[in-house]
N, CA and C atoms as an extended XYZ file, in Angstrom:
546
Properties=species:S:1:pos:R:3:atomname:S:1:resname:S:1:resid:I:1 pbc="F F F"
N       -72.944      162.132       81.406 N   MET     1
C       -72.277      161.597       80.211 CA  MET     1
C       -71.368      160.443       80.578 C   MET     1
N       -71.453      159.427       79.873 N   SER     2
C       -70.649      158.195       80.051 CA  SER     2
C       -69.165      158.428       79.711 C   SER     2
N       -68.285      157.604       80.392 N   GLU     3
C       -66.914      157.760       80.033 CA  GLU     3
C       -66.609      156.924       78.733 C   GLU     3
N       -65.755      157.473       77.864 N   LEU     4
C       -65.394      156.894       76.666 CA  LEU     4
C       -64.436      155.849       76.863 C   LEU     4
N       -64.576      154.736       76.154 N   ILE     5
C       -63.707      153.571       76.185 CA  ILE     5
C       -62.382      154.004       75.608 C   ILE     5
N       -61.250      153.789       76.194 N   SER     6
C       -59.969      154.048       75.607 CA  SER     6
C       -59.826      153.370       74.204 C   SER     6
N       -59.476      154.068       73.256 N   PRO     7
C       -59.267      153.560       71.882 CA  PRO     7
C       -58.270      152.483       71.855 C   PRO     7
N       -57.226      152.539       72.675 N   TRP     8
C       -56.260      151.499       72.916 CA  TRP     8
C       -56.859      150.215       73.337 C   TRP     8
N       -57.627      150.263       74.492 N   VAL     9
C       -58.379      149.046       74.927 CA  VAL     9
C       -59.308      148.553       73.846 C   VAL     9
N       -60.102      149.375       73.330 N   GLN    10
C       -61.009      149.043       72.320 CA  GLN    10
C       -60.219      148.282       71.059 C   GLN    10
N       -59.106      148.809       70.626 N   ARG    11
C       -58.352      148.136       69.663 CA  ARG    11
C       -57.880      146.795       69.991 C   ARG    11
N       -57.359      146.613       71.155 N   TYR    12
C       -56.594      145.383       71.495 CA  TYR    12
C       -57.423      144.311       72.284 C   TYR    12
N       -58.543      144.799       72.961 N   ALA    13
C       -59.319      143.796       73.613 CA  ALA    13
C       -59.825      142.607       72.793 C   ALA    13
N       -60.031      142.667       71.548 N   PRO    14
C       -60.428      141.542       70.778 CA  PRO    14
C       -59.321      140.414       70.699 C   PRO    14
N       -58.007      140.767       71.099 N   LEU    15
C       -56.964      139.780       71.185 CA  LEU    15
C       -57.207      138.841       72.399 C   LEU    15
N       -57.823      139.332       73.377 N   ILE    16
C       -57.985      138.506       74.527 CA  ILE    16
C       -58.760      137.125       74.295 C   ILE    16
N       -58.111      135.994       74.525 N   PRO    17
C       -58.800      134.726       74.295 CA  PRO    17
C       -59.917      134.611       75.311 C   PRO    17
N       -60.723      133.525       75.046 N   GLY    18
C       -61.870      133.405       75.971 CA  GLY    18
C       -61.378      133.110       77.363 C   GLY    18
N       -62.142      133.608       78.315 N   GLY    19
C       -61.814      133.410       79.705 CA  GLY    19
C       -62.109      134.759       80.612 C   GLY    19
N       -61.714      134.608       81.726 N   GLU    20
C       -62.002      135.775       82.744 CA  GLU    20
C       -60.910      136.836       82.496 C   GLU    20
N       -61.389      138.072       82.657 N   VAL    21
C       -60.469      139.283       82.514 CA  VAL    21
C       -60.517      140.112       83.744 C   VAL    21
N       -59.355      140.622       84.047 N   LEU    22
C       -59.258      141.562       85.242 CA  LEU    22
C       -59.239      143.006       84.759 C   LEU    22
N       -60.095      143.657       85.241 N   ASP    23
C       -60.002      145.333       84.918 CA  ASP    23
C       -59.661      145.886       86.339 C   ASP    23
N       -58.262      146.179       86.369 N   LEU    24
C       -57.712      146.673       87.598 CA  LEU    24
C       -57.782      148.187       87.753 C   LEU    24
N       -58.291      148.673       88.868 N   ALA    25
C       -58.496      150.059       89.142 CA  ALA    25
C       -59.497      150.545       88.138 C   ALA    25
N       -60.711      149.791       88.076 N   CYS    26
C       -61.689      149.908       86.963 CA  CYS    26
C       -62.451      151.173       86.967 C   CYS    26
N       -62.412      151.927       88.162 N   GLY    27
C       -63.319      153.125       88.201 CA  GLY    27
C       -64.824      152.694       88.141 C   GLY    27
N       -65.520      153.431       87.292 N   SER    28
C       -66.938      153.209       87.142 CA  SER    28
C       -67.212      152.052       86.082 C   SER    28
N       -66.258      151.400       85.630 N   GLY    29
C       -66.445      150.182       84.855 CA  GLY    29
C       -66.523      150.448       83.283 C   GLY    29
N       -66.072      151.450       82.841 N   ARG    30
C       -66.200      151.651       81.391 CA  ARG    30
C       -65.528      150.450       80.585 C   ARG    30
N       -64.443      150.087       80.959 N   HIS    31
C       -63.729      148.978       80.153 CA  HIS    31
C       -64.347      147.643       80.684 C   HIS    31
N       -64.780      147.492       81.816 N   SER    32
C       -65.368      146.218       82.291 CA  SER    32
C       -66.727      145.902       81.407 C   SER    32
N       -67.477      147.004       81.143 N   ARG    33
C       -68.773      146.824       80.392 CA  ARG    33
C       -68.397      146.302       78.997 C   ARG    33
N       -67.200      147.081       78.490 N   HIS    34
C       -66.906      146.723       77.145 CA  HIS    34
C       -66.400      145.276       76.983 C   HIS    34
N       -65.544      144.889       77.991 N   LEU    35
C       -64.955      143.492       77.905 CA  LEU    35
C       -66.203      142.546       78.140 C   LEU    35
N       -67.150      142.849       78.936 N   ALA    36
C       -68.312      141.823       79.078 CA  ALA    36
C       -69.045      141.777       77.789 C   ALA    36
N       -69.155      142.963       77.148 N   SER    37
C       -69.859      142.961       75.865 CA  SER    37
C       -69.191      141.991       74.785 C   SER    37
N       -67.888      141.762       74.980 N   LEU    38
C       -67.090      140.983       74.077 CA  LEU    38
C       -67.180      139.480       74.515 C   LEU    38
N       -67.948      139.164       75.575 N   GLY    39
C       -68.180      137.865       76.008 CA  GLY    39
C       -67.336      137.350       77.184 C   GLY    39
N       -66.620      138.143       77.720 N   HIS    40
C       -65.797      137.809       78.872 CA  HIS    40
C       -66.545      137.911       80.167 C   HIS    40
N       -66.153      137.108       81.086 N   ALA    41
C       -66.461      137.228       82.549 CA  ALA    41
C       -65.456      138.266       83.035 C   ALA    41
N       -65.837      139.330       83.682 N   VAL    42
C       -64.936      140.369       84.198 CA  VAL    42
C       -64.864      140.386       85.701 C   VAL    42
N       -63.668      140.502       86.196 N   VAL    43
C       -63.471      140.889       87.630 CA  VAL    43
C       -63.029      142.235       87.626 C   VAL    43
N       -63.867      143.199       88.165 N   ALA    44
C       -63.644      144.592       88.196 CA  ALA    44
C       -63.227      145.027       89.705 C   ALA    44
N       -61.991      145.496       89.704 N   VAL    45
C       -61.394      145.781       91.007 CA  VAL    45
C       -61.079      147.278       91.159 C   VAL    45
N       -61.536      147.901       92.235 N   ASP    46
C       -61.211      149.223       92.590 CA  ASP    46
C       -61.394      149.511       94.073 C   ASP    46
N       -60.739      150.475       94.645 N   ARG    47
C       -60.896      150.682       96.040 CA  ARG    47
C       -62.043      151.579       96.401 C   ARG    47
N       -62.639      152.231       95.330 N   ASP    48
C       -63.794      153.251       95.525 CA  ASP    48
C       -65.172      152.330       95.430 C   ASP    48
N       -65.752      152.061       96.443 N   ALA    49
C       -66.973      151.275       96.454 CA  ALA    49
C       -68.091      151.948       95.721 C   ALA    49
N       -68.211      153.367       95.673 N   GLU    50
C       -69.145      154.036       94.974 CA  GLU    50
C       -68.995      153.879       93.398 C   GLU    50
N       -67.783      153.972       92.945 N   ALA    51
C       -67.424      153.703       91.570 CA  ALA    51
C       -67.788      152.347       91.171 C   ALA    51
N       -67.500      151.297       92.060 N   LEU    52
C       -67.712      149.952       91.782 CA  LEU    52
C       -69.288      149.714       91.596 C   LEU    52
N       -70.066      150.403       92.270 N   ALA    53
C       -71.435      150.271       92.219 CA  ALA    53
C       -71.918      150.499       90.755 C   ALA    53
N       -71.239      151.539       90.098 N   ALA    54
C       -71.622      151.871       88.816 CA  ALA    54
C       -70.968      150.785       87.907 C   ALA    54
N       -70.048      150.181       88.216 N   ALA    55
C       -69.351      149.125       87.287 CA  ALA    55
C       -70.156      147.784       87.289 C   ALA    55
N       -70.988      147.526       88.281 N   ALA    56
C       -71.588      146.213       88.382 CA  ALA    56
C       -72.580      146.034       87.161 C   ALA    56
N       -72.663      144.726       86.754 N   GLY    57
C       -73.486      144.510       85.670 CA  GLY    57
C       -73.392      142.944       85.338 C   GLY    57
N       -74.177      142.546       84.275 N   PRO    58
C       -74.067      141.099       83.832 CA  PRO    58
C       -72.653      140.763       83.463 C   PRO    58
N       -72.113      139.656       83.914 N   GLU    59
C       -70.892      138.994       83.653 CA  GLU    59
C       -69.794      139.844       84.300 C   GLU    59
N       -69.994      140.793       85.201 N   ILE    60
C       -69.034      141.633       85.951 CA  ILE    60
C       -69.193      141.379       87.377 C   ILE    60
N       -68.150      140.915       88.038 N   THR    61
C       -68.060      140.656       89.356 CA  THR    61
C       -67.223      141.915       89.903 C   THR    61
N       -67.695      142.611       90.847 N   THR    62
C       -67.005      143.759       91.405 CA  THR    62
C       -66.320      143.342       92.694 C   THR    62
N       -65.207      143.914       93.094 N   SER    63
C       -64.474      143.640       94.289 CA  SER    63
C       -63.829      144.938       94.692 C   SER    63
N       -64.143      145.376       95.976 N   ALA    64
C       -63.518      146.612       96.457 CA  ALA    64
C       -62.337      146.245       97.301 C   ALA    64
N       -61.206      146.538       96.678 N   ILE    65
C       -59.893      146.178       97.257 CA  ILE    65
C       -59.071      147.375       97.169 C   ILE    65
N       -58.309      147.692       98.239 N   ASP    66
C       -57.387      148.778       98.203 CA  ASP    66
C       -55.960      148.170       98.160 C   ASP    66
N       -55.380      147.905       96.910 N   LEU    67
C       -54.137      147.114       96.896 CA  LEU    67
C       -53.033      147.997       97.279 C   LEU    67
N       -53.126      149.310       97.629 N   GLU    68
C       -52.129      150.166       98.077 CA  GLU    68
C       -52.058      150.266       99.650 C   GLU    68
N       -53.003      149.759      100.246 N   GLU    69
C       -53.108      149.687      101.627 CA  GLU    69
C       -51.790      148.896      102.187 C   GLU    69
N       -51.256      149.411      103.221 N   ALA    70
C       -50.094      148.806      103.834 CA  ALA    70
C       -50.318      147.331      104.230 C   ALA    70
N       -49.466      146.441      103.808 N   GLY    71
C       -49.606      145.079      104.080 CA  GLY    71
C       -50.579      144.324      103.073 C   GLY    71
N       -51.177      144.981      102.108 N   ALA    72
C       -52.124      144.327      101.185 CA  ALA    72
C       -51.432      143.389      100.352 C   ALA    72
N       -51.934      142.267      100.182 N   ALA    73
C       -51.308      141.148       99.444 CA  ALA    73
C       -52.159      141.069       98.020 C   ALA    73
N       -51.535      140.677       97.041 N   TRP    74
C       -52.229      140.437       95.771 CA  TRP    74
C       -53.269      139.401       95.974 C   TRP    74
N       -54.508      139.576       95.566 N   PRO    75
C       -55.536      138.552       96.034 CA  PRO    75
C       -55.858      137.450       95.016 C   PRO    75
N       -55.114      137.499       93.929 N   PHE    76
C       -55.458      136.544       92.816 CA  PHE    76
C       -54.376      135.567       92.597 C   PHE    76
N       -54.681      134.335       92.280 N   GLY    77
C       -53.757      133.215       92.025 CA  GLY    77
C       -53.075      133.293       90.670 C   GLY    77
N       -52.068      132.485       90.460 N   PRO    78
C       -51.391      132.419       89.250 CA  PRO    78
C       -52.235      131.878       88.019 C   PRO    78
N       -51.904      132.430       86.837 N   ASP    79
C       -52.496      131.935       85.687 CA  ASP    79
C       -53.973      131.965       85.515 C   ASP    79
N       -54.544      132.976       86.197 N   ARG    80
C       -56.090      133.055       86.340 CA  ARG    80
C       -56.763      133.750       85.181 C   ARG    80
N       -56.054      134.781       84.699 N   PHE    81
C       -56.842      135.698       83.820 CA  PHE    81
C       -56.339      135.631       82.358 C   PHE    81
N       -57.277      135.510       81.437 N   ALA    82
C       -56.989      135.539       79.956 CA  ALA    82
C       -56.564      136.851       79.587 C   ALA    82
N       -57.015      137.825       80.295 N   GLY    83
C       -56.648      139.275       79.966 CA  GLY    83
C       -56.608      140.090       81.203 C   GLY    83
N       -55.564      141.068       81.321 N   ILE    84
C       -55.584      142.123       82.362 CA  ILE    84
C       -55.517      143.511       81.744 C   ILE    84
N       -56.371      144.358       82.056 N   VAL    85
C       -56.536      145.596       81.544 CA  VAL    85
C       -56.240      146.624       82.621 C   VAL    85
N       -55.408      147.598       82.377 N   VAL    86
C       -55.059      148.669       83.352 CA  VAL    86
C       -55.067      149.915       82.688 C   VAL    86
N       -55.790      150.975       83.087 N   THR    87
C       -55.620      152.229       82.486 CA  THR    87
C       -55.729      153.306       83.535 C   THR    87
N       -54.851      154.286       83.393 N   ASN    88
C       -54.751      155.445       84.282 CA  ASN    88
C       -54.425      155.037       85.738 C   ASN    88
N       -53.611      154.078       85.853 N   TYR    89
C       -53.292      153.645       87.219 CA  TYR    89
C       -51.846      152.987       87.225 C   TYR    89
N       -51.106      153.251       88.183 N   LEU    90
C       -49.680      152.726       88.368 CA  LEU    90
C       -49.459      152.612       89.786 C   LEU    90
N       -49.170      151.348       90.154 N   HIS    91
C       -48.595      151.035       91.514 CA  HIS    91
C       -47.616      150.013       91.356 C   HIS    91
N       -46.437      150.383       91.043 N   ARG    92
C       -45.254      149.474       90.835 CA  ARG    92
C       -45.195      148.341       91.744 C   ARG    92
N       -45.450      148.307       93.070 N   PRO    93
C       -45.162      147.119       93.846 CA  PRO    93
C       -46.055      146.010       93.572 C   PRO    93
N       -47.101      146.154       92.743 N   LEU    94
C       -47.975      145.037       92.494 CA  LEU    94
C       -47.867      144.449       91.097 C   LEU    94
N       -46.976      145.038       90.294 N   ILE    95
C       -46.870      144.615       88.948 CA  ILE    95
C       -46.413      143.182       88.675 C   ILE    95
N       -45.445      142.805       89.386 N   ALA    96
C       -44.918      141.413       89.275 CA  ALA    96
C       -45.984      140.427       89.687 C   ALA    96
N       -46.621      140.642       90.864 N   ASP    97
C       -47.793      139.760       91.239 CA  ASP    97
C       -48.837      139.765       90.305 C   ASP    97
N       -49.206      140.955       89.785 N   MET    98
C       -50.319      141.023       88.747 CA  MET    98
C       -49.966      140.199       87.598 C   MET    98
N       -48.794      140.292       87.038 N   LEU    99
C       -48.461      139.478       85.870 CA  LEU    99
C       -48.412      137.959       86.164 C   LEU    99
N       -48.160      137.529       87.344 N   THR   100
C       -48.305      136.080       87.590 CA  THR   100
C       -49.747      135.593       87.461 C   THR   100
N       -50.634      136.461       87.567 N   SER   101
C       -52.091      136.099       87.437 CA  SER   101
C       -52.447      135.977       85.928 C   SER   101
N       -51.639      136.421       84.995 N   LEU   102
C       -51.934      136.266       83.592 CA  LEU   102
C       -51.753      134.916       83.090 C   LEU   102
N       -52.735      134.371       82.395 N   ALA   103
C       -52.681      132.997       81.897 CA  ALA   103
C       -51.458      132.857       80.969 C   ALA   103
N       -51.069      131.574       80.645 N   PRO   104
C       -49.883      131.461       79.714 CA  PRO   104
C       -50.004      131.865       78.380 C   PRO   104
N       -51.400      131.992       77.942 N   ASN   105
C       -51.668      132.656       76.696 CA  ASN   105
C       -52.368      133.995       76.750 C   ASN   105
N       -52.170      134.583       77.833 N   GLY   106
C       -52.898      135.771       78.227 CA  GLY   106
C       -52.471      137.111       77.552 C   GLY   106
N       -53.157      138.159       77.617 N   VAL   107
C       -52.969      139.511       77.006 CA  VAL   107
C       -52.937      140.551       78.106 C   VAL   107
N       -52.034      141.273       78.159 N   LEU   108
C       -51.879      142.497       78.985 CA  LEU   108
C       -52.099      143.684       78.080 C   LEU   108
N       -53.105      144.588       78.509 N   ILE   109
C       -53.385      145.813       77.947 CA  ILE   109
C       -53.150      146.885       78.949 C   ILE   109
N       -52.139      147.722       78.827 N   TYR   110
C       -51.808      148.783       79.850 CA  TYR   110
C       -51.660      150.080       79.246 C   TYR   110
N       -52.292      151.110       79.829 N   GLU   111
C       -52.165      152.470       79.284 CA  GLU   111
C       -52.203      153.475       80.525 C   GLU   111
N       -51.152      154.195       80.787 N   THR   112
C       -51.243      155.183       81.807 CA  THR   112
C       -50.241      156.290       81.577 C   THR   112
N       -50.240      157.196       82.635 N   PHE   113
C       -49.506      158.522       82.381 CA  PHE   113
C       -47.988      158.321       82.372 C   PHE   113
N       -47.395      159.112       81.727 N   ALA   114
C       -45.905      159.039       81.520 CA  ALA   114
C       -45.174      160.321       82.000 C   ALA   114
N       -43.949      160.227       82.211 N   ASP   115
C       -43.105      161.356       82.599 CA  ASP   115
C       -43.231      162.453       81.608 C   ASP   115
N       -43.443      163.691       81.985 N   GLY   116
C       -43.815      164.747       81.092 CA  GLY   116
C       -45.260      165.136       81.165 C   GLY   116
N       -46.061      164.420       81.926 N   ASN   117
C       -47.448      164.627       82.022 CA  ASN   117
C       -47.733      165.956       82.808 C   ASN   117
N       -46.804      166.385       83.653 N   ALA   118
C       -47.023      167.514       84.499 CA  ALA   118
C       -47.363      168.850       83.594 C   ALA   118
N       -46.835      168.934       82.399 N   GLN   119
C       -47.158      169.975       81.580 CA  GLN   119
C       -48.656      170.097       81.233 C   GLN   119
N       -49.349      168.965       81.360 N   PHE   120
C       -50.789      168.955       81.120 CA  PHE   120
C       -51.710      168.910       82.367 C   PHE   120
N       -51.118      168.800       83.530 N   GLY   121
C       -51.792      168.809       84.802 CA  GLY   121
C       -51.453      167.527       85.536 C   GLY   121
N       -52.436      167.039       86.225 N   LYS   122
C       -52.228      165.839       87.092 CA  LYS   122
C       -52.545      164.536       86.296 C   LYS   122
N       -51.944      163.446       86.734 N   PRO   123
C       -50.947      163.398       87.851 CA  PRO   123
C       -49.525      164.037       87.362 C   PRO   123
N       -48.840      164.595       88.271 N   SER   124
C       -47.494      165.107       88.074 CA  SER   124
C       -46.377      164.572       88.956 C   SER   124
N       -46.898      163.768       89.969 N   ASN   125
C       -46.027      163.208       90.857 CA  ASN   125
C       -45.219      162.045       90.176 C   ASN   125
N       -43.899      161.995       90.223 N   PRO   126
C       -43.106      160.912       89.445 CA  PRO   126
C       -43.528      159.524       89.865 C   PRO   126
N       -44.006      159.364       91.147 N   ALA   127
C       -44.453      158.059       91.613 CA  ALA   127
C       -45.521      157.443       90.790 C   ALA   127
N       -46.357      158.288       90.116 N   PHE   128
C       -47.427      157.919       89.341 CA  PHE   128
C       -47.330      158.003       87.812 C   PHE   128
N       -45.999      158.291       87.453 N   LEU   129
C       -45.693      158.429       86.028 CA  LEU   129
C       -44.640      157.433       85.604 C   LEU   129
N       -44.909      156.858       84.432 N   LEU   130
C       -44.004      155.875       83.808 CA  LEU   130
C       -42.698      156.563       83.314 C   LEU   130
N       -41.647      156.109       83.439 N   GLN   131
C       -40.357      156.616       82.994 CA  GLN   131
C       -40.296      156.130       81.403 C   GLN   131
N       -39.374      156.780       80.694 N   ALA   132
C       -39.237      156.468       79.346 CA  ALA   132
C       -38.924      154.951       79.183 C   ALA   132
N       -39.629      154.237       78.363 N   GLY   133
C       -39.445      152.902       78.095 CA  GLY   133
C       -39.772      151.893       79.286 C   GLY   133
N       -40.415      152.414       80.271 N   GLU   134
C       -40.652      151.510       81.446 CA  GLU   134
C       -41.617      150.328       81.080 C   GLU   134
N       -42.587      150.654       80.348 N   LEU   135
C       -43.554      149.506       80.038 CA  LEU   135
C       -42.936      148.395       79.166 C   LEU   135
N       -41.982      148.932       78.226 N   LEU   136
C       -41.185      147.987       77.495 CA  LEU   136
C       -40.358      147.118       78.301 C   LEU   136
N       -39.641      147.717       79.321 N   GLU   137
C       -38.777      146.983       80.200 CA  GLU   137
C       -39.543      146.033       80.998 C   GLU   137
N       -40.730      146.486       81.428 N   LEU   138
C       -41.663      145.591       82.269 CA  LEU   138
C       -42.015      144.259       81.473 C   LEU   138
N       -42.335      144.485       80.157 N   ALA   139
C       -42.681      143.423       79.326 CA  ALA   139
C       -41.419      142.523       79.115 C   ALA   139
N       -40.408      143.041       78.928 N   ARG   140
C       -39.128      142.219       78.645 CA  ARG   140
C       -38.798      141.433       79.906 C   ARG   140
N       -38.797      142.094       81.071 N   SER   141
C       -38.314      141.493       82.345 CA  SER   141
C       -39.295      140.399       82.722 C   SER   141
N       -40.403      140.343       82.207 N   HIS   142
C       -41.364      139.302       82.640 CA  HIS   142
C       -41.775      138.331       81.496 C   HIS   142
N       -40.903      138.416       80.444 N   GLY   143
C       -41.045      137.421       79.351 CA  GLY   143
C       -42.248      137.614       78.487 C   GLY   143
N       -42.734      138.863       78.470 N   LEU   144
C       -43.939      139.058       77.515 CA  LEU   144
C       -43.452      139.459       76.051 C   LEU   144
N       -44.145      139.208       75.157 N   ARG   145
C       -43.943      139.601       73.750 CA  ARG   145
C       -44.755      140.865       73.522 C   ARG   145
N       -44.158      141.871       73.042 N   VAL   146
C       -44.851      143.166       72.772 CA  VAL   146
C       -45.529      142.961       71.424 C   VAL   146
N       -46.815      143.257       71.431 N   VAL   147
C       -47.600      143.372       70.204 CA  VAL   147
C       -47.726      144.761       69.746 C   VAL   147
N       -47.848      145.718       70.705 N   ALA   148
C       -47.937      147.118       70.209 CA  ALA   148
C       -47.482      147.988       71.404 C   ALA   148
N       -46.808      149.097       71.140 N   PHE   149
C       -46.451      150.054       72.154 CA  PHE   149
C       -46.542      151.402       71.531 C   PHE   149
N       -46.913      152.435       72.393 N   GLU   150
C       -46.935      153.871       71.935 CA  GLU   150
C       -46.373      154.623       73.135 C   GLU   150
N       -45.735      155.718       72.917 N   ASP   151
C       -45.226      156.641       74.021 CA  ASP   151
C       -45.270      158.087       73.429 C   ASP   151
N       -46.235      158.880       73.956 N   GLY   152
C       -46.335      160.100       73.453 CA  GLY   152
C       -47.584      160.868       73.980 C   GLY   152
N       -47.957      162.000       73.282 N   VAL   153
C       -49.051      162.812       73.735 CA  VAL   153
C       -50.402      162.444       73.046 C   VAL   153
N       -51.432      162.322       73.853 N   ILE   154
C       -52.752      162.188       73.291 CA  ILE   154
C       -53.604      163.446       73.560 C   ILE   154
N       -54.575      163.617       72.772 N   ASP   155
C       -55.401      164.845       72.854 CA  ASP   155
C       -56.729      164.515       73.550 C   ASP   155
N       -57.264      163.295       73.427 N   THR   156
C       -58.577      163.027       74.020 CA  THR   156
C       -58.454      161.904       74.941 C   THR   156
N       -59.227      161.756       75.983 N   PRO   157
C       -60.277      162.652       76.424 CA  PRO   157
C       -59.815      164.066       76.850 C   PRO   157
N       -58.490      164.135       77.238 N   LYS   158
C       -57.844      165.372       77.519 CA  LYS   158
C       -56.344      165.264       77.181 C   LYS   158
N       -55.548      166.313       76.923 N   ALA   159
C       -54.138      166.114       76.692 CA  ALA   159
C       -53.416      165.548       77.769 C   ALA   159
N       -52.534      164.543       77.485 N   ALA   160
C       -51.818      163.938       78.405 CA  ALA   160
C       -50.631      163.203       77.787 C   ALA   160
N       -49.664      163.036       78.589 N   MET   161
C       -48.402      162.142       78.093 CA  MET   161
C       -48.677      160.717       78.591 C   MET   161
N       -48.726      159.860       77.615 N   VAL   162
C       -49.027      158.443       78.068 CA  VAL   162
C       -48.053      157.381       77.450 C   VAL   162
N       -48.004      156.233       78.037 N   GLN   163
C       -47.326      155.026       77.502 CA  GLN   163
C       -48.549      154.061       77.401 C   GLN   163
N       -48.490      153.293       76.251 N   ARG   164
C       -49.471      152.239       76.056 CA  ARG   164
C       -48.776      150.961       75.567 C   ARG   164
N       -49.184      149.903       76.109 N   LEU   165
C       -48.686      148.589       75.773 CA  LEU   165
C       -49.703      147.503       75.669 C   LEU   165
N       -49.577      146.767       74.601 N   CYS   166
C       -50.371      145.402       74.540 CA  CYS   166
C       -49.213      144.403       74.426 C   CYS   166
N       -49.186      143.415       75.261 N   ALA   167
C       -48.133      142.422       75.243 CA  ALA   167
C       -48.863      141.016       75.625 C   ALA   167
N       -48.328      140.027       75.163 N   VAL   168
C       -48.783      138.676       75.452 CA  VAL   168
C       -47.868      137.849       76.083 C   VAL   168
N       -48.337      136.699       76.729 N   LYS   169
C       -47.571      135.745       77.320 CA  LYS   169
C       -47.028      134.858       76.205 C   LYS   169
N       -46.013      134.055       76.517 N   PRO   170
C       -45.370      133.272       75.436 CA  PRO   170
C       -46.200      132.259       74.751 C   PRO   170
N       -47.261      131.623       75.337 N   ASP   171
C       -48.064      130.720       74.641 CA  ASP   171
C       -49.134      131.291       73.799 C   ASP   171
N       -49.154      132.640       73.654 N   PHE   172
C       -50.127      133.297       72.745 CA  PHE   172
C       -49.743      133.081       71.334 C   PHE   172
N       -50.554      132.576       70.563 N   PRO   173
C       -50.100      132.392       69.158 CA  PRO   173
C       -49.803      133.588       68.384 C   PRO   173
N       -48.592      133.494       67.649 N   ARG   174
C       -48.169      134.690       67.033 CA  ARG   174
C       -49.213      135.150       65.948 C   ARG   174
N       -49.777      134.214       65.275 N   VAL   175
C       -50.608      134.619       64.165 CA  VAL   175
C       -51.930      135.289       64.757 C   VAL   175
N       -52.255      134.996       65.973 N   ALA   176
C       -53.487      135.576       66.565 CA  ALA   176
C       -53.278      137.088       66.875 C   ALA   176
N       -51.963      137.515       66.943 N   ALA   177
C       -51.715      138.850       67.376 CA  ALA   177
C       -51.821      139.944       66.315 C   ALA   177
N       -52.044      139.356       65.013 N   LEU   178
C       -52.224      140.258       63.894 CA  LEU   178
C       -53.646      140.784       63.730 C   LEU   178
N       -53.879      142.070       64.010 N   LEU   179
C       -55.176      142.705       63.894 CA  LEU   179
C       -55.458      143.234       62.587 C   LEU   179
N       -56.627      143.193       62.112 N   PRO   180
C       -57.057      143.783       60.814 CA  PRO   180
C       -56.729      145.320       60.850 C   PRO   180
N       -56.494      146.033       59.738 N   PRO   181
C       -56.280      147.465       59.792 CA  PRO   181
C       -57.515      148.145       60.265 C   PRO   181
N       -57.315      149.311       60.824 N   PHE   182
C       -58.543      150.137       61.168 CA  PHE   182
C       -59.556      150.269       60.229 C   PHE   182
């Protein structure tokens, strides 16, 4: 059975302007394939080489990188990506560097587990859980404009406590951030 595309990613991916997109901690590439189907060249990064093999495809460049390895440096330059997508992954030490790689009109789509998720299972370690309002503060402190934010319980693909954010860099046109209703 193939993994489902996150409804959050599916809803906000059309905001990403033309250009290259980073799918960070991409796993088997469910979002990489979706982003490529929207016409983007995708850089799919994960430390799991086996998962990356499943992510490979047209318009998708895979890269096996363990960004949590001691001494690992952020491998991408500034202003490179029109969009950055991160789901079910949190490694706070690389967030600032990651955001420098977002183009001046770029879009960040981030969705991961939040404090309170232990009641639903793993992850339960606070190091891997966002604190209340953490994604909003991340956006504010890096000069991003929030297009959408959610903080609460989801039911699918399994019950979990999550935070979701779609934010844009300052050069992203305000009128382009208005999506049609569902």
